[in-house]
C-alpha angles and dihedrals in degrees: 000000000000089000091054090050092050092047091052093046089050092051090049093051090048093048093049090051094047090046090051089052088060102255115167122258113271098024092106092046089058092047087058103035107029099087097173094045097231096132098258138069117237124203092257091053090048090049094053095045093048089053088053088050092053092051090048092055096041088091092167092050092225096128095252137077119239124207089262094051090047089050087054088050093050090051090049093050093050091050091049092048092051090049091053102259094124148317118331120258094263097249096296093131123214138278133077096296095051092042098054107092097204094186086068096049092091096174096042094233096131092248134091117225123204089259093050092048090051090052090070091052098094091051091047092050095044091052091054096042092073094165090055093225095130096256136074105241136168091269089064090069131070130051119344 
């Protein structure tokens, strides 16, 4: 768990430094998500990275995300957005209540399983692929 926290803090520090140096929005996102280095993020790359994110936030290692783990994920997403890694959280705020995407909790047990988390992947990808071309590319970032 401490290793994950240290990695996240390191990413935040690097992102803040890069943002301060005037890097364009989205550049840091591609450094983290563009596994093949072709300048865009495909659905398969996004799927793999989101699986990594699920594992990172599953602090208990039980294969599901609790409200507390999701609150940590929401805080992390907001910090990453502010540092230039991607779009901001859309005004949802932080904390357990804001972080729990109830529409994904299909069985209503208050947890997100990996399968439930993956069920939101298409919506997540489509929301970020603003051009609708099937990949997340640099032109999908910036002002709308």
